C-alpha positions in Angstrom: 0.0 0.0 0.0 2.9 2.4 0.8 4.7 1.9 -2.6 1.5 1.7 -4.6 1.3 5.4 -5.4 4.9 5.6 -6.6 4.4 2.4 -8.7 1.3 3.7 -10.3 2.8 7.1 -11.0 5.9 5.5 -12.5 3.9 3.1 -14.7 1.6 5.9 -15.8 4.0 8.7 -16.4 7.2 6.7 -17.1 6.9 3.2 -18.4 3.7 3.6 -20.4 4.9 6.6 -22.5 8.2 4.8 -23.2 6.3 1.7 -24.5 3.9 4.0 -26.4 6.9 5.7 -28.2 8.6 2.4 -28.9 5.6 1.3 -30.8 5.1 4.4 -32.8 8.7 4.7 -34.0 7.8 2.0 -36.6 4.8 4.0 -37.8 4.0 7.1 -39.8 1.9 9.1 -37.4 1.2 12.8 -37.4 -0.7 12.9 -34.1 -4.1 12.6 -35.7 -5.7 10.1 -38.1 -4.7 6.5 -38.5 -1.1 5.4 -37.9 0.5 3.6 -40.9 3.2 0.9 -40.3 6.3 1.7 -42.2 8.9 -0.6 -40.6 12.4 0.9 -40.3 11.8 3.9 -42.7 12.0 6.3 -39.8 15.5 5.1 -39.0 16.6 5.4 -42.6 15.2 8.9 -42.6 17.0 9.6 -39.4 20.4 8.6 -40.8 20.1 11.2 -43.6 18.5 13.9 -41.5 21.1 16.8 -41.7 19.1 18.9 -39.2 19.3 16.2 -36.6 23.1 15.7 -37.1 23.6 19.5 -36.9 21.6 19.5 -33.7 23.8 16.7 -32.2 27.0 18.7 -33.2 25.5 21.8 -31.6 24.8 19.8 -28.4 28.3 18.5 -28.2 29.7 22.1 -28.6 27.3 23.4 -26.0 28.0 20.6 -23.5 31.8 20.9 -23.9 31.7 24.7 -23.5 29.4 24.4 -20.5 31.7 21.8 -18.8 34.9 23.8 -19.5 33.4 27.0 -18.1 31.3 25.6 -15.2 33.4 22.9 -13.5 36.7 24.9 -12.9 34.8 28.0 -11.7 32.7 25.9 -9.4 35.8 24.1 -8.0 37.7 27.4 -7.4 34.7 29.0 -5.6 34.2 25.9 -3.5 37.9 26.0 -2.4 37.7 29.7 -1.6 34.4 29.5 0.3 35.6 26.4 2.2 38.3 28.5 3.9 38.0 31.0 6.7 36.4 33.8 4.6 34.3 36.5 6.2 30.6 36.3 5.1 31.2 32.9 3.3 27.8 31.7 4.1 26.2 34.7 2.5 28.4 34.3 -0.5 27.4 30.6 -0.7 23.8 31.5 -0.7 24.2 34.2 -3.4 26.2 31.9 -5.7 23.8 29.0 -5.1 20.6 31.2 -5.7 20.5 31.0 -9.5 20.0 27.2 -9.3 16.5 27.7 -7.7 15.2 30.1 -10.4 12.9 28.9 -13.1 14.8 28.2 -16.3 12.3 30.0 -18.4 12.2 33.1 -16.2 16.1 33.2 -16.2 16.2 33.0 -20.0 13.7 35.8 -20.3 15.8 38.0 -18.0 18.9 37.3 -19.9 17.1 38.0 -23.2 16.5 41.5 -21.9 20.1 41.8 -21.1 21.6 40.3 -24.3 19.0 41.6 -26.8 21.1 42.7 -29.8 19.0 45.8 -30.5 17.9 47.3 -27.2 19.5 45.0 -24.6 20.8 46.4 -21.4 24.4 45.2 -22.1 24.5 46.8 -25.5 23.1 50.0 -24.0 25.9 50.0 -21.5 28.5 49.4 -24.3 27.1 52.3 -26.3 27.5 54.7 -23.4 31.2 54.0 -23.5 31.5 54.5 -27.2 31.1 50.9 -28.5 28.7 50.1 -31.3 27.4 47.1 -29.4 27.6 43.3 -30.1 25.1 41.1 -31.8 25.0 38.7 -28.8 22.2 36.5 -30.2 23.5 36.6 -33.8 25.2 33.9 -35.7 28.6 34.5 -34.4 28.0 34.8 -30.6 24.6 33.1 -30.0 26.1 29.8 -28.8 28.7 31.5 -26.6 25.9 33.5 -25.0 23.9 30.4 -24.4 26.9 28.7 -22.8 27.6 31.7 -20.5 24.0 31.7 -19.3 24.0 28.0 -18.7 27.2 28.3 -16.7 25.8 31.1 -14.6 22.8 28.9 -13.7 24.8 25.7 -12.9 27.9 26.9 -11.0 26.1 27.1 -7.7 24.9 23.5 -7.8 28.3 22.1 -8.6 30.0 24.4 -6.1 27.8 22.9 -3.4 28.8 19.4 -4.4 32.4 20.3 -4.3 32.0 21.9 -0.9 30.6 18.6 0.4 33.6 16.8 -1.0 36.1 19.3 0.4 34.6 19.0 3.9 35.1 15.3 3.7 38.9 15.6 3.4 40.6 15.2 6.8 42.3 18.3 8.0 45.3 16.4 9.3 46.4 15.6 5.8 46.8 19.4 5.1 48.5 19.9 8.4 51.0 17.1 7.6 51.7 18.7 4.2 52.2 22.1 5.8 54.8 20.6 8.2 56.6 19.3 5.1 56.6 22.8 3.6 53.8 22.4 1.1 52.4 25.7 -0.3 48.8 26.4 -1.0 49.1 25.5 -4.7 51.0 22.3 -3.9 48.3 21.3 -1.4 45.6 22.0 -4.0 47.3 20.0 -6.8 48.6 17.0 -4.7 46.0 16.7 -2.0 42.7 18.4 -2.9 42.4 17.3 -6.5 43.3 13.6 -5.9 41.1 13.3 -2.8 38.2 14.9 -4.7 38.5 12.2 -7.4 35.3 10.2 -6.5 33.3 13.4 -6.0 34.6 14.8 -9.2 33.5 11.7 -11.1 30.0 12.1 -9.8 29.9 15.8 -10.5 31.2 15.3 -14.1 28.6 12.6 -14.7 25.8 14.9 -13.5 27.2 17.8 -15.5 27.5 15.8 -18.7 23.9 14.5 -18.4 22.5 17.9 -17.7 24.4 19.5 -20.5 23.3 16.9 -23.1 19.6 17.1 -22.2 19.4 20.9 -21.6 17.3 22.9 -24.1 14.7 25.0 -22.2 16.8 28.2 -21.7 18.0 28.0 -25.4 14.4 27.6 -26.6 13.3 30.7 -24.7 16.4 32.7 -25.6 17.0 32.0 -29.3 14.4 29.3 -30.3 17.3 27.4 -31.9 18.3 30.3 -34.2 19.8 32.1 -35.9 19.7 29.6 -38.8 19.8 26.6 -36.4 23.2 27.7 -34.9 21.9 27.0 -31.3 19.4 24.2 -31.9 20.4 21.3 -29.7 19.2 17.7 -30.2 16.4 17.7 -27.5 15.0 20.9 -28.8 14.8 19.4 -32.3 13.0 16.4 -30.7 10.6 18.7 -28.8 9.7 20.5 -32.0 9.0 17.2 -33.8 6.6 16.1 -31.1 5.2 19.5 -30.0 5.6 22.2 -32.7 5.7 25.5 -30.9 3.6 27.3 -33.6 1.8 26.7 -36.9 4.6 28.4 -38.7 7.3 26.0 -37.3 9.7 24.8 -39.9 9.8 21.4 -38.3 6.3 19.7 -38.9 4.8 17.5 -36.2 5.7 13.9 -36.7 5.0 11.6 -33.8 6.4 8.5 -35.5 9.6 10.0 -36.6 10.0 11.8 -33.3 9.7 8.5 -31.4 12.5 7.1 -33.5 14.7 10.2 -32.9 13.9 9.9 -29.1 15.1 6.2 -29.1 18.2 7.1 -31.1 19.1 10.0 -28.8 18.6 7.8 -25.7 21.1 5.3 -27.2 23.5 8.1 -28.0 23.4 9.6 -24.5 23.7 6.1 -23.0 26.8 5.4 -25.2 28.5 8.7 -24.2 27.8 7.9 -20.6 29.2 4.4 -20.9 32.4 5.8 -22.6 32.9 8.3 -19.7 32.4 5.6 -17.1 34.9 3.3 -18.9 37.5 6.1 -19.2 37.1 7.1 -15.6 37.4 3.5 -14.4 40.6 3.1 -16.5 42.1 6.3 -14.9 41.1 5.1 -11.4 43.0 1.9 -12.1 46.1 3.8 -13.2 46.2 6.0 -10.2 
């Protein structure tokens, strides 16, 4: 009786939709009318879908940029705020606060800031003599999305790093100080190695979040300009739930189900590769 509500919710909102999608990926189905069985044609179409492959490439660029920017900053902030710094609890709360904001609301606020025509940032640049920057244009749109994603994720990873840092025994640092170790040497030879297990978990969470993130990009750029910021799960969302009648990607439930299955395999493969590489590194060290 205690587990029944969880089981029912999981079956209704998790298992059943997956089975439903697994069935329709072999059909041509637009969301209305009768579904027509077409076998593996959706997967053949997927293999030749240039928009999908461009979206996958954009996702890898977005994920790599987010990881490179977020993880080092979060680690440095965690080390600084783990020390005897005045007001550190307040600073921790300020840095963590963006993680509790709604993604859509956060994206709207940043759109007001980065708007290429009348955004607050360009208004500031114009007051100092600059002509402004097309932050959401072809050249800088992806970079802008990565910066915003990093701003929203640093606090969460900083908190996880803090938990790991507080689990390192202080006597290890004291012994290193007696041997003449400086702050940088302690960081490189003690902090980083002893954070290894925590870092593996944080990297796993960060990779998964980066690969399936699309909400802020959808609000900020809608995947534009000319598809430069369209990530793979945004493309999937547009196939299943077109955002407007003028959407360039028509609704296609059958093909969308096939794409969803393929992307699940892709994310699982990338996760497996990461786990394999980290296990190899752990065996070496």
